[in-house]
C-alpha positions as CSV (number, residue, x, y, z in Angstrom):
1,M,43.1,-32.1,-50.1
2,S,40.2,-32.9,-52.1
3,E,40.6,-31.7,-56.4
4,R,37.8,-28.6,-55.1
5,A,40.3,-27.6,-52.5
6,R,43.2,-27.6,-54.8
7,A,41.3,-26.0,-57.3
8,D,40.4,-23.2,-55.5
9,E,44.4,-22.4,-54.1
10,V,44.7,-22.2,-57.7
11,Y,41.7,-19.4,-57.6
12,A,43.2,-18.1,-54.6
13,E,46.9,-18.0,-56.2
14,L,45.4,-16.0,-59.1
15,L,43.2,-13.4,-57.0
16,T,46.8,-12.3,-55.5
17,R,47.8,-11.0,-58.5
18,Q,46.7,-7.8,-59.8
19,G,42.9,-8.0,-60.6
20,E,41.3,-7.9,-63.8
21,Q,40.1,-4.1,-63.4
22,W,44.1,-3.8,-63.8
23,V,44.6,-3.0,-67.5
24,E,47.5,-2.0,-69.9
25,P,48.7,-2.4,-73.2
26,R,51.0,-5.5,-72.8
27,I,49.8,-8.3,-74.7
28,E,53.5,-9.3,-74.9
29,R,53.7,-10.5,-71.3
30,T,51.0,-13.1,-71.8
31,R,52.5,-13.9,-75.5
32,R,55.7,-14.8,-73.8
33,L,54.3,-17.2,-71.4
34,L,52.5,-19.0,-74.2
35,E,55.2,-18.8,-76.5
36,Y,57.3,-21.2,-73.5
37,L,54.0,-22.8,-73.3
38,D,54.5,-23.8,-77.2
39,D,51.1,-21.8,-77.9
40,P,48.4,-23.6,-77.1
41,Q,45.9,-21.7,-78.4
42,R,47.1,-22.5,-82.1
43,T,46.0,-25.9,-81.8
44,Y,42.3,-25.5,-82.1
45,R,40.1,-23.0,-84.3
46,V,39.0,-19.9,-82.7
47,I,35.9,-17.8,-82.8
48,H,36.9,-14.1,-81.2
49,I,34.4,-12.4,-79.5
50,T,34.5,-8.5,-78.8
51,G,31.8,-5.5,-78.2
52,T,30.5,-3.7,-75.4
53,N,27.2,-5.6,-74.3
54,G,25.7,-8.9,-75.4
55,K,29.4,-10.7,-75.8
56,T,28.4,-13.4,-73.4
57,S,25.0,-14.4,-74.2
58,T,26.1,-14.4,-78.2
59,A,29.2,-16.8,-77.0
60,R,27.0,-19.1,-75.2
61,L,24.4,-19.4,-78.7
62,I,27.8,-19.8,-80.9
63,E,29.4,-22.8,-78.4
64,S,25.8,-24.7,-77.9
65,L,25.4,-24.5,-81.6
66,L,28.8,-25.6,-82.1
67,R,28.5,-28.3,-80.2
68,S,25.1,-29.5,-82.2
69,L,27.5,-29.6,-84.8
70,G,29.3,-32.4,-83.5
71,L,32.5,-30.3,-82.6
72,R,34.0,-30.3,-79.0
73,T,34.2,-27.0,-78.0
74,G,36.2,-24.6,-75.4
75,L,34.1,-21.4,-74.0
76,F,35.7,-18.6,-72.5
77,T,34.0,-16.3,-70.9
78,S,34.2,-13.2,-67.9
79,P,33.4,-12.7,-65.1
80,H,31.7,-15.3,-63.1
81,L,28.8,-15.2,-61.3
82,L,29.2,-17.8,-58.7
83,R,32.6,-19.4,-59.0
84,F,35.5,-19.3,-61.4
85,T,35.3,-22.3,-62.9
86,E,32.3,-20.8,-64.6
87,R,34.5,-19.2,-66.9
88,I,35.8,-21.9,-68.7
89,V,33.6,-24.5,-70.4
90,V,34.5,-27.7,-71.8
91,D,31.9,-29.5,-74.0
92,G,29.4,-27.1,-72.5
93,E,30.4,-28.0,-68.6
94,P,32.7,-26.1,-66.4
95,I,36.2,-26.8,-66.2
96,S,36.6,-30.0,-63.6
97,D,38.8,-29.3,-60.5
98,P,41.4,-31.7,-61.8
99,A,41.6,-30.0,-64.9
100,V,41.9,-26.9,-63.6
101,V,44.8,-28.4,-61.2
102,A,46.8,-29.9,-63.8
103,A,46.6,-26.8,-66.2
104,W,48.0,-24.9,-63.3
105,D,50.7,-27.5,-63.4
106,E,51.6,-27.5,-66.5
107,I,51.7,-23.3,-66.6
108,G,53.3,-22.8,-63.1
109,P,57.1,-23.3,-64.2
110,F,57.0,-20.5,-66.6
111,V,54.8,-17.8,-64.4
112,S,57.8,-18.1,-62.3
113,L,60.0,-17.5,-65.3
114,V,58.2,-14.4,-67.1
115,D,57.4,-12.9,-63.5
116,A,61.4,-13.3,-63.0
117,Q,62.0,-11.3,-66.1
118,L,59.4,-8.9,-65.4
119,A,60.7,-8.0,-62.3
120,E,64.2,-7.4,-64.0
121,A,62.8,-5.3,-66.6
122,G,61.2,-3.3,-64.2
123,D,57.5,-4.5,-65.0
124,A,54.6,-5.9,-62.9
125,P,54.0,-9.3,-62.7
126,L,51.6,-11.3,-64.7
127,T,47.9,-10.7,-63.8
128,F,44.7,-12.1,-62.8
129,F,43.1,-12.4,-66.3
130,E,46.4,-12.7,-68.5
131,L,47.2,-15.8,-66.0
132,L,43.2,-16.8,-66.0
133,T,43.9,-16.8,-70.2
134,A,46.9,-18.8,-70.0
135,L,45.3,-21.6,-68.1
136,A,41.9,-21.4,-70.0
137,F,44.0,-22.1,-73.9
138,V,46.5,-24.4,-71.9
139,A,42.7,-26.2,-71.0
140,F,41.5,-26.1,-74.0
141,S,44.3,-28.0,-75.5
142,D,44.6,-30.7,-72.9
143,A,40.8,-31.5,-73.4
144,P,41.3,-31.1,-76.7
145,V,39.0,-29.2,-78.2
146,D,38.0,-28.2,-82.1
147,V,37.0,-25.0,-81.6
148,A,37.3,-22.3,-78.0
149,V,34.9,-19.7,-78.0
150,V,36.8,-17.0,-76.6
151,E,35.0,-13.9,-75.3
152,V,37.2,-10.3,-75.0
153,G,38.0,-9.0,-71.4
154,M,38.3,-5.9,-72.6
155,G,39.0,-4.0,-75.7
156,G,40.5,-5.8,-78.3
157,A,44.0,-5.2,-79.8
158,W,46.1,-5.8,-76.5
159,D,43.8,-8.0,-74.3
160,S,44.9,-11.4,-73.2
161,T,42.7,-13.3,-75.4
162,N,44.3,-11.8,-78.5
163,T,47.1,-13.6,-78.8
164,A,44.7,-16.5,-80.0
165,D,44.0,-15.7,-84.1
166,G,40.5,-15.7,-84.6
167,D,39.6,-17.4,-87.8
168,V,36.3,-15.5,-87.2
169,A,35.8,-12.5,-85.3
170,V,32.2,-11.5,-83.9
171,F,32.1,-7.7,-82.4
172,T,28.2,-7.2,-80.3
173,P,26.8,-3.6,-80.6
174,V,29.7,-1.2,-79.6
175,G,28.9,1.6,-77.1
176,L,30.6,3.6,-74.3
177,D,32.2,1.8,-71.5
178,H,35.6,1.5,-69.9
179,V,36.1,5.1,-71.4
180,D,38.8,5.5,-69.3
181,R,41.0,2.8,-70.9
182,L,39.7,2.5,-74.5
183,G,38.3,5.9,-75.5
184,S,36.0,8.8,-74.8
185,T,34.4,8.3,-78.6
186,L,32.7,5.1,-80.2
187,V,35.3,5.9,-83.1
188,E,38.3,5.4,-80.4
189,I,36.8,2.3,-78.7
190,A,36.1,0.9,-82.1
191,S,39.5,1.0,-83.2
192,V,40.5,-0.5,-80.2
193,K,38.4,-3.7,-80.9
194,S,38.9,-4.0,-84.2
195,G,42.2,-5.3,-83.2
196,I,41.0,-8.7,-83.3
197,I,40.5,-8.5,-86.9
198,K,42.8,-11.0,-88.5
199,P,44.5,-11.8,-91.5
200,D,42.1,-14.2,-93.6
201,A,39.7,-14.2,-91.1
202,V,35.7,-13.3,-91.5
203,V,34.3,-10.9,-89.6
204,V,30.8,-10.4,-88.5
205,S,28.9,-8.2,-87.3
206,A,26.1,-6.6,-85.2
207,R,24.4,-3.2,-86.3
208,Q,26.7,-0.4,-85.7
209,D,26.7,2.9,-85.2
210,P,27.9,4.2,-88.8
211,G,31.5,5.9,-87.5
212,V,32.0,2.2,-85.8
213,A,31.2,0.3,-88.7
214,A,33.4,2.6,-91.2
215,V,36.1,1.4,-88.4
216,L,35.4,-1.9,-88.8
217,R,35.3,-1.8,-92.3
218,D,38.7,-0.1,-92.8
219,A,40.5,-2.7,-90.5
220,A,39.1,-5.7,-92.4
221,A,40.6,-4.1,-95.5
222,A,43.5,-3.9,-94.1
223,A,43.8,-7.3,-92.9
224,P,42.5,-8.3,-95.0
225,A,39.7,-10.5,-94.2
226,R,36.1,-10.5,-95.1
227,I,33.1,-8.8,-93.1
228,A,29.4,-9.3,-93.2
229,F,27.0,-6.5,-91.3
230,E,23.7,-7.7,-89.4
231,G,20.8,-5.8,-91.8
232,S,22.7,-6.0,-95.0
233,D,24.4,-9.3,-95.1
234,F,22.4,-11.5,-92.5
235,G,19.7,-10.9,-89.5
236,L,16.2,-11.5,-88.2
237,A,13.7,-11.8,-91.1
238,E,10.9,-12.2,-88.1
239,Q,10.7,-12.5,-84.5
240,K,7.6,-12.7,-82.5
241,L,7.1,-13.4,-78.9
242,A,6.3,-16.8,-77.6
243,V,5.8,-18.6,-74.0
244,G,9.1,-18.5,-72.4
245,G,11.0,-16.6,-75.2
246,Q,10.9,-15.7,-78.5
247,L,10.1,-17.6,-82.6
248,L,12.9,-16.4,-84.8
249,T,13.2,-16.6,-88.5
250,V,16.9,-15.9,-89.3
251,R,18.3,-15.1,-92.4
252,G,21.8,-16.5,-92.5
253,L,24.8,-15.4,-94.3
254,A,24.0,-19.0,-96.7
255,G,20.5,-19.7,-95.7
256,E,17.2,-18.8,-94.1
257,Y,16.2,-20.5,-90.6
258,P,12.3,-20.6,-89.7
259,E,10.5,-20.8,-86.5
260,L,13.6,-21.1,-84.1
261,Y,12.7,-21.4,-80.8
262,L,14.8,-19.2,-78.3
263,P,14.1,-19.6,-74.5
264,L,15.8,-16.1,-73.8
265,H,13.4,-13.0,-73.3
266,G,14.2,-9.7,-75.2
267,A,15.0,-8.7,-78.9
268,H,18.6,-8.1,-77.8
269,Q,18.5,-11.9,-77.4
270,G,16.9,-12.2,-80.9
271,Q,19.8,-10.3,-82.6
272,N,22.5,-12.3,-80.4
273,A,20.9,-15.5,-81.8
274,A,21.5,-14.2,-85.5
275,L,24.7,-12.9,-84.7
276,A,25.7,-16.3,-83.8
277,V,24.0,-17.8,-86.4
278,A,26.1,-16.0,-89.0
279,A,29.2,-16.6,-86.6
280,V,29.0,-20.4,-87.2
281,E,28.0,-20.4,-90.6
282,A,31.7,-18.4,-91.0
283,L,33.4,-20.8,-89.2
284,V,32.3,-24.2,-90.7
285,G,31.3,-23.3,-94.3
286,G,33.3,-19.8,-94.6
287,G,29.4,-18.2,-94.7
288,S,28.4,-20.5,-98.2
289,R,27.1,-23.5,-96.0
290,E,23.7,-23.6,-94.6
291,L,23.7,-25.2,-91.3
292,S,20.9,-27.8,-90.6
293,T,18.0,-25.8,-88.6
294,D,17.5,-28.9,-86.8
295,A,21.0,-28.7,-85.0
296,I,20.2,-25.4,-84.3
297,L,16.9,-26.4,-82.9
298,E,18.5,-28.9,-81.1
299,A,21.5,-26.3,-79.8
300,W,18.8,-23.8,-78.6
301,A,16.0,-25.7,-77.1
302,E,17.8,-25.6,-73.5
303,V,20.6,-22.9,-74.2
304,S,20.2,-20.5,-71.3
305,S,21.9,-17.3,-70.3
306,P,22.6,-17.4,-66.3
307,G,22.5,-13.9,-64.9
308,R,20.4,-12.2,-68.2
309,L,16.9,-11.9,-67.5
310,H,17.4,-14.8,-65.3
311,L,14.0,-15.8,-63.6
312,A,15.5,-16.3,-59.8
313,G,12.1,-15.8,-57.7
314,I,8.2,-16.4,-58.0
315,D,5.7,-14.8,-55.8
316,P,6.9,-12.3,-56.3
317,T,8.3,-12.8,-59.4
318,V,12.1,-11.7,-59.5
319,L,14.2,-11.4,-62.4
320,V,18.5,-10.8,-62.3
321,D,20.2,-9.2,-65.0
322,A,23.8,-8.2,-65.0
323,A,23.2,-5.4,-67.0
324,H,26.1,-2.5,-66.1
325,N,26.1,0.3,-68.9
326,P,23.6,2.7,-70.4
327,H,23.6,0.4,-73.3
328,G,22.7,-2.8,-71.4
329,A,20.3,-1.1,-69.5
330,A,18.3,0.4,-72.2
331,A,18.0,-3.0,-73.6
332,L,16.9,-4.7,-69.8
333,A,14.8,-1.6,-70.1
334,A,13.3,-2.7,-73.5
335,A,13.0,-6.2,-72.9
336,L,10.8,-6.1,-69.5
337,Q,8.1,-4.2,-71.4
338,Q,8.1,-6.1,-74.2
339,S,8.4,-9.7,-73.0
340,F,6.5,-9.4,-69.5
341,D,3.1,-8.1,-68.3
342,F,3.8,-5.9,-65.2
343,P,3.1,-2.6,-65.3
344,E,5.2,-1.7,-62.7
345,W,8.8,-3.1,-61.7
346,G,11.2,-2.5,-58.3
347,V,14.7,-2.1,-59.5
348,V,17.2,-3.3,-57.3
349,L,20.0,-1.3,-58.5
350,G,23.7,-1.2,-57.3
351,V,26.7,-0.7,-59.5
352,L,30.6,-0.2,-59.6
353,D,32.2,3.3,-59.3
354,D,33.8,2.8,-62.7
355,K,30.3,2.9,-64.5
356,D,28.0,5.8,-65.5
357,V,25.3,5.5,-62.9
358,D,23.2,8.3,-64.4
359,G,23.0,6.9,-67.6
360,I,22.4,3.6,-66.3
361,V,19.3,4.9,-64.1
362,D,18.1,7.0,-67.3
363,A,17.9,4.1,-68.8
364,L,16.1,2.3,-66.3
365,A,13.6,5.0,-65.8
366,P,10.8,3.9,-68.1
367,V,10.2,1.1,-66.2
368,A,11.4,1.9,-63.0
369,A,8.3,2.8,-60.4
370,H,10.7,2.4,-57.2
371,V,14.5,2.0,-57.1
372,F,15.8,0.3,-54.1
373,A,19.7,1.6,-54.0
374,T,22.2,-0.5,-52.8
375,A,26.0,-1.7,-53.4
376,P,27.4,-4.5,-54.8
377,S,30.2,-6.3,-52.6
378,S,33.0,-4.9,-54.3
379,D,35.8,-2.4,-53.3
380,R,35.2,-0.6,-56.3
381,A,31.3,-0.3,-55.4
382,S,29.5,3.0,-56.0
383,D,27.7,3.5,-52.2
384,E,24.2,3.1,-52.0
385,D,23.8,6.9,-51.3
386,T,25.5,7.8,-55.1
387,V,23.1,5.7,-56.7
388,A,19.9,6.9,-54.4
389,D,20.8,10.0,-55.6
390,A,21.1,9.7,-59.1
391,A,17.4,8.1,-58.9
392,E,16.5,11.2,-56.9
393,R,17.5,13.2,-59.8
394,R,15.5,11.7,-62.3
395,G,12.5,12.0,-59.9
396,L,11.9,8.3,-59.6
397,P,10.8,6.9,-55.6
398,V,14.1,5.3,-53.6
399,T,15.3,4.4,-50.9
400,V,18.5,3.0,-49.6
401,H,19.7,-0.3,-48.3
402,R,22.6,-1.2,-47.0
403,D,23.3,-4.4,-48.4
404,L,21.4,-6.5,-51.1
405,D,19.8,-8.6,-48.8
406,D,18.2,-5.7,-47.2
407,A,17.4,-4.4,-50.5
408,A,15.7,-7.3,-51.7
409,A,13.6,-8.2,-48.6
410,A,12.2,-4.6,-49.2
411,A,11.8,-4.9,-53.0
412,R,10.2,-8.2,-52.5
413,E,8.0,-7.2,-50.1
414,W,6.9,-3.8,-52.1
415,A,5.9,-6.5,-55.1
416,V,3.5,-9.0,-53.2
417,S,2.0,-5.4,-51.5
418,A,0.2,-4.8,-54.5
419,A,-1.2,-6.4,-57.9
420,G,0.9,-6.2,-61.4
421,R,4.3,-6.2,-59.3
422,A,8.0,-7.5,-59.6
423,V,11.8,-7.2,-59.3
424,I,14.7,-7.0,-61.2
425,V,18.3,-6.8,-59.6
426,A,20.4,-4.9,-61.9
427,G,23.6,-2.6,-62.3
428,S,26.6,-5.1,-61.6
429,V,27.4,-8.6,-62.4
430,V,28.9,-8.9,-59.0
431,L,25.3,-8.0,-57.7
432,A,23.9,-10.4,-60.5
433,G,25.8,-13.1,-58.7
434,E,25.0,-12.1,-55.4
435,A,21.6,-11.9,-55.9
436,L,21.4,-15.7,-57.9
437,A,23.5,-16.8,-54.7
438,L,20.9,-15.3,-52.2
439,A,17.6,-16.5,-54.2
440,D,19.4,-20.1,-53.4
441,A,19.6,-20.0,-49.9
442,Q,16.4,-18.2,-49.5
443,S,14.6,-20.4,-51.8
444,W,12.9,-17.4,-53.6
445,K,11.5,-19.8,-56.1
446,G,9.8,-21.8,-53.1
447,A,11.1,-25.1,-51.5
448,A,10.1,-27.2,-54.1
449,D,12.8,-26.9,-56.4
450,G,15.5,-25.9,-54.1
451,A,16.0,-22.6,-55.9
């Protein structure tokens, strides 16, 4: 059997478990498994990232900068777009299939042991995300890495990733999402997320709602930990559009870094970049040592954020974005208006049933000339009629499509029928992954580049 087939068998085994949407405040189960494995998550330094939107992009920016400083890195993000190995990255590359198999062989006997203990106590077995977290932590230890950049799965305090003690705790903007699990107010959600703040850590946070900021300040004081906020302690001094991205001047915790080219679109990506600089300054020098501007330029020269304003097609232009809540959709709409010159956007929209469909549609309404309502390939998807009803309530032109293939074909045909039109596919990470696969299969960029 090939190594890829063996790695895919590991993933198939993970899929037999409760899915990653099955969440309970039971971090001690993951902690028990890791204790049997001699706590691999304590063998390297950790930057731990939570928030509502921008976590993955910020994590990628941080990881690339750490590598440019000569550190060997691990990166753990979720979910994936095309293949599960995207979630576990070692030194800039998705984990190899042999490394997946080796890590699974290492944890397998202890998984059976913990599962048996849980069954005896009347508890559910280890879940998909609990096991994937352990797999990543073991793989990083085996690599070995100097620093792991770890994105929270959901929340913070009781998330499986919180078995690691972050030297730096990073907070992207906190908004309303997963309200059934994290709380119905920003303060309640922030209280859960603040649980990643550990004693003697450095905390860096994006601009937050005043109530959220107060929660984070209180949690940092209680740890105790030092805290720095975008705006008062670091941030963007200048942000200008540039071909293929933007030029930034970042005021960090320790220095100012002028004319940094970032090949990502959207004001929010500039803010993510400032947060990333502050996080790396906090790790390598406690916030008091200036970074090399050349290192930042090198790190970000080729940085990408798959599934985030991702160019998937030309003639017509098709972008793919994983925005899946109102906050993310608002950032997407602003980026489309600020960074692109198309007066009309066709929005291919499909969402999962635990998301705020009306809120997402409201946020996208300012740019949506036509909505192509569809559904992601997921048993948790809202049906296309639900999406269409939300668009109709907002007074938007809408058509209903049975699947992404049909919706994308209609949207691309609509776009080429008049000048000044382009397409954005959004609403779900699942839909984003489908769109990228479809774009590749149908050569939306043309046969020349195979994309």
